[in-house]
N, C-alpha and C positions, 0 to 999 in steps of 0.2 A: 743656548738654544737645547732643549732637553732631548736625549735618547730616545728613538721612537722603542717603545718596546713590542714586539712579535710575539702573539700567542703562539704557546706549543703545540705541537701536534698533539692528538689525541691518541695516547697509546692503544685504545678500544679498537678504532677504526682503521689508525695509521695513516690518518688524513687529516689536515686542518679541516675544522669543523667549519659548516658555514654559518658565518657570522658577520658582523659590523657593528663594532664596539664605538668607533667613532660617529656613526648614526644613533646608537644608543643614548650616547651623551647628548647629542641634539635634540632627540625627542623628548629626553628627560627636561633639558633646559627650556623648550619649548614649553610643555606643560606648564612649568612653574612660572612663566611670565605671561601668560592667556587664561583667564579663568575658564573660557569655552573651548579651550582645545582640547581637553579631556573629552566632552561630547561627542568631538568629531573622530577621535579616535577608540573610542569605547568600544567600539563592535568590532574592531580590526586587531586589536592589541589584548594580550593576556599575561600575567608574569611570566610564563614560560616563553614568551617571543622575544625577550629579552636574554642572552647569551649568559651575560655575566652575573653571577651570582646578589653582587651588590646593588646591581642596576636592577635586578627582579625586587628587591626590599623597598627600594625608593619608588620603583612602579608602585609597588603593593601599599605603601603610605601615604601616594597620591590619589590612587583609586579611592581607598580608606576616607580621605579628607572629601572628595567631591561625593561620596554616596550619604556622607551626613552633610552636603551642602554648606559646608566652610569655605572659607579661602583658602586657593591653593598660591603659595610664595616659598620663598627660601625661609623666613620663619617659621613659618606654618608646617611646613615639610618636616625641617631639624626638628621642632616639636614632636612633631607626630612620630618621627624616628625612634625620640630618646625617648617617648612614653610606651614604646613596643619594645624598645631594649635595644634596638638595631643599628643606632647612630655611630656606634664606636666602629660596627664590622665594615660598614660603608666607607669608612673614610673621614668622619666626622664633619661638624661645620664646615671645615674649610672646601672637602669635596663638592658638597652638594650646593656651596657659593659659587663652585670654579661652576660647575654646571650650567649654572643661569645663567654665567657673566659670559659664555660661549656663544651666545645668541641675542638678536637681538628684534627679530620676529617670529611669527610662528605662522604663518603665511602657507609655508610647504609642509606642515605638521602631518596631512594626509599623505602626500608623497612619500615621506620619512618611514611612517609606521608600515605603509605596504612594505617597505624596503624589509624590515624586520620580519614582517609575518611571511614574506617567503624566504627568509632565510630560515624561521621556527619550522616551516612547511619541510624544508628540505633536510633539516634534520631530524623531523619525525620520521620522514622516508627513508633514511640511514638507519635508524634504530629500528625501523620496521623491516627493512631487508635484513639487516644483520642478524635479529632475533628468527626471521624464517631459515635463513642460512644455517645458524648455528644449531635448530633443532631439525633441519633436511640431512646434516651430518649423523643426528643421533640416530643410529637402527634402532632402539626401543621404540622411535616413536610414530605413531601409524599416520602413512602419507594422506589417507582420506581425511583423517580428523585434521592434519595439517593444513590441508587444503583451505578446508570450513575455516580454520582459525587466520589463516592469512587472508582469506577473503573477508572474512567480520572483521579485522583489525583495520584494511584499508579501507574498509566501508566507515567505519569508526574514525577515522584520520579526515576522511573526507567531509562528513557530517561536522566535525569539529572545525573544520574550515571554511566550511559553505557559508559565504554572505551574500544577503538579498537586500538593493538598496531600495527603499521607499521610491514608489511611484505618485506622479503629478496624476490626480484624477481625471483631469481632461482627456487623454487618450484612451483611458480606460472605458470612459462614458462613451468615447466614441465606437469603442470594441462593441460595447455592450448594446450599442443603439444598431450596431451592422450586425449583430446576431440576431436583433429581434426582429430586423427587418429579413434575414434570410427565413427564421421560424414561421413566419406571418406569412408566407408563402406556402407551408405544409397546411391544406386545410384540414387535415387531421389532426394539429396541435400536438404533433409530436417533434421533442426539441431533443430527445436524446436515441439509444441504440434501442428497437423495441425487442421487447420479451415475445410477443407474438401472442400474447394472450390478451385478448380485447380489454376487459374488466380493470386488469391490471396496469395496461398501458394508457387507461382513461385516467386512472388515479394520479400515476405517476411520470405521465409524457415520456416514458421510455428510461431506460438506465441513462443518468447524466453522467457527463467527463467529471473526473477527479473524484466522483465519492465511491466510499468504501462500503457496500452492500454484505450485509451478514445473513444468509440463506440458515436458520438453524432449526433443531427438531431432535424429538428424540429417535433410536435406531429403529427404523420397517417403516417409517414414517413416510418417506419416499424423498428426502433430500437429494439422493443423486440422479433420480429419476428427474425431479424436475429441474434439477440443473442440468440433464443431460438434454431434456425437452427445449429447454431456453436456447442451449447452445445449437440443438440444431435447427431451432426457428431462425435465429438470426441467421446463421451459417447457410442453410440451405433456401429458405425463403427469403431474404433479403440481401444474400451472398457479401456479409458483412464480416471480414476474418475475426475469429476468435480464437483464442489458447486457453487450452482445459490442462491443468496442472493435478494429477491424478497421484496423490501420496498412499491410497488405499488400494488400487487396483492397476494392471497392467492394460498395454495400449489395447491389446487384443479383447479385454474383458472390455473394455469401453466399447470400442467399435462392435463388437457383439449386440451390447445393448442400444446403440444406436442404431444397428440394423433392425431389431427389434423393435424398435419406436419409429423407423421411417417406414417400416415394409408392412409393419401389422403381422409379424411373424412372431410366436411366441418363445420367449426366452430359451425353452426349454428345446425347442426344434432346431434354433441356432447353433446349442450347443450338442445337440448329438445327430444332428442331420439329419433328421427325419422327416422333410419335407414333405407334402401334399402337392400335388399338380397346381393348384390355385396358390399354395406357397411359392411355389417358386417363379410363377407369372408374376407376382407382387414383389418377388426379389428382385429378376431381371428388369423389370421397369422400373425400381427405385434406386438400384445400387448404382448406378452412374451419378446420379444428383447427389449421394452422399460421397463417392471417390469424387468428387469435383468441388466439393464444398472446402469454402477456406476454414477448416477447424485444424489448429495445430497442437498435437497431444506429446505431454511429457510425463514420464509415469515414473519419473526419480522418486525412491522411495527414500523417507527418513530427511528430505531435503530441508536445509535451512534457509531463512527469510533473507541470508545474503544472497546465495546462490539463485533464487528464485528472482530477486531483485536482478541481476547481473545477465541472467535468459531472459525475462520477463524484456530489458532495456534492449536488445536484441533483436527479440521477435518485432517488437515496437517497429523498431527502424528498418529491420529486413523485409517486414512482411505487413506491416501497416496495421497490426493486431488493433484491433477498437474495442476490446471485449476480453479481462482476463478472469476467468474461473480457476478456482483452487478449492479441491475436497481431500484433505479438510483442515480447518485451520489447525485443532490439536496436534496434530502429526506432522506440525512442524516443529523446527527448533531453534533456536538463536545462538549456533556456535561461534565461538570466538570471545565471548564474553560470559561472565561470572556471574549465576543467581542464586539467591538464598534461598527460593521455592520456586516450584512450578507456576505461580500464578504471577510471579516479577517477570517469569520467560516468554507468558503468553501474551502479558502486557508490552512488552517489548515489540513482538511479533505483530500485534494487532496495531500498534502505533506506527510501527515499519511499512507494513501494508498501505494504511491513510496517507503515510507521505507518499509511496509508489505511487499510489493513485494521481495525487496531486501533482508530482513530478513528471507521469507520463502523460498525463491530461487526458486519461480514459477511466471508463469505469470498473472496479476490481469488483466480485462478486467471492466471499469465501464463505464456504459452507461450514458449519458449527455445530458443536455437540451442547447438548444441555444435560445437567444434571437431573437426577433420579426423583427429584422431588414432585415431577409432575406425574409420575407413576403413582406416588403415595398417595396426593392427595384425592380427597374422594367428592364425590359427585359430578354431573357432566361439566359444569363451567370449571372444577376442579382441573379439569385433564388438559385445560386450554393453556399453554403457555404463557409464561411471564417473561420480561426483562430480565427479572432476577433469577431465571433460570440458567441465562447462560452459563454455559462450565468454566470454571478456573479464572475466571478476571471480569470484574466489572469494568474495566478498560474497554473491552470489547463493545459495550454501550456505547460507553463516551464515546468511542473512536467512530463509531459506525456514523454515516448519514442515513442509512437505512436499516430495520432490521426485521424480517418476515421470517415468521414460523411455518413449516409445513406439519399441517395438523389433521388429521384422517379420524373425525371421531367413531368412523365403525370400527376400527382397531379396538377400541374402549367399548362396543359392544352398544354404540349409541346409536340409533335408527334414524333419528330424528333432529334439526336442530330447535333453537327457541322459539322459532316462526313455524315450526310445523314442516320444512321443507325436509324430502329424503337425504341422508345421507348415506345409502348404501351405494356403493363404486363412486361416491365423491371425495374431495379432498378439499381443505379450506389452506388457503394462502393469508395468513393474518398479518396484518402491516401495523407493528406495533410500535415502531417508529420511525418518522418522515420528517427529517432537517428540512426540508423545502417543500412540503406539502401534508396534506390529509392522511389518516390513517385511515384503516378499516378492514374488511376483510372480503375474500374475494373465493368464489367457488368454482371450483374447475372439475373437471371429469378425471377419475384415476384409472388407469387400465392396469393392473400389476403383471399380468402376464405380456403385456407390451413396454413393461416400466416407462409407461406415457401419461403428462398430462396433457389436458386438453382443454378448449373454449366449451362450454356446457353444449353449445348449439353447433358445435361440430357434428359430422355424420361419424356413425358408431360402428364397427365392426361386428358382423353377428355370426361370421364363422363360414357362413358361405357366401357372402357377398358383403357389400356395405350399404346402408341406410341413411338417408336424407344428405346425399353428395358424396364427391370422390373424396375418400380419404387418403386416396395413393397420391393423390396431387398436393395435399395438403397444404392447402392456400385458404385464406380467411376468404369469408364469403363477401361479396361486394355487396350485397345487401343488408349486410349489418350496419345498425346504426353507428358503430366507430370504423369508419372508413380508411384503411390505410393506403397511403399512397404506394406507388411501385417504388422496386428498390433502388432503383436511380437517381429517384426525387430524394436519396438520403445525402446530397453532398455535405450536407453540417456536420456529418462524421468524420470529413476528409481533416487529418491534422494540417 
């Protein structure tokens, strides 16, 4: 009886690395006696899942055979290793024969593969912790950068080891049917989080769960004003929790703009405090509504996508956030990874936001800049943004479920649209991409003094009072063709 070989202690860590060499031999043997075994573990195991280098090489040979749809047995694996020049390194034909002779069935191959996957994950976490510990002792390393790197590396390990099984269609059909029944009870046809803009909600049926929505535009078009108007409508009018991540402005600046928006007080007056008696009355009347609104602000500058993901998950868990907004995408970074150019980094951020929206099962709205080509094009139509104008990355267009452009023809001296409708004091929301529905143009009122977008038929503040209804209440007209249900009717938003 042979003497049992004990694996040496790894000098780098001072402990025996998590491993299961006997299970590794079992798995390799199981893969060589059953042609269907590899398909059962292909999404569980990788080369690095095996601790012993020779076992990594044998698994690679088996994988290469399966990818070419070749048979897998002792002879073919031996020949494959020989052709790759690694047969002697793994112990020759004798060792390959020994592996296959150890097993008689592959019935437990998935169970054994999961053991190896867990050992591999433990090794990755040990390496991760050791690397962070070593850098933390280095006085030349910036701690804030190390925090972002640590978070990024851990997120990367999590994504690499995340595995989701397939789903039989039956339960999914039942779930879809239940959602359809629930949605049918809403006479408005709303199935998502309402924006508060009637024409836009008619087109989209609200912001849908797991969607990534991009709101883009050139500077001074009113992207942030539009986003804050949405946040105010959602949180104040419908009491739906909203998280707003601002990488450009601090929280006080954001609140000042929300106060201007909600109270119809010019932003300049909010800043210098020179409010009239009427201003103070509107301020007192609306302050409590904004103060009690479920809006959660984060103004961390230079935030990484990994840091945002961590905070967003906590917010959703603790505060039932149902809409997440980011201002704006290009100010984020993807620390913890190396990129050859900025376009590659923005692509990673965009893809991560889409994954986050799907994982959290809520809509995410991210603001984005456009490149300068819009300003250089000639003619009224040339000033309309296009999907190709999205700045720094075509991946943004690819990852987004919806792309909306904020466009103000008045800014370019255009006083009427192509149908003769006046564009003075108006803004257009151009729905350029809509994966789940139609595209089209929405015209809204834009009040730059109040950083506010509103429905065209809402009463406008004239300076001495309101005309056409009470804007202070900021409610949708009940007689409008698109009739909103009350806020408590939106049970469909509950997680």
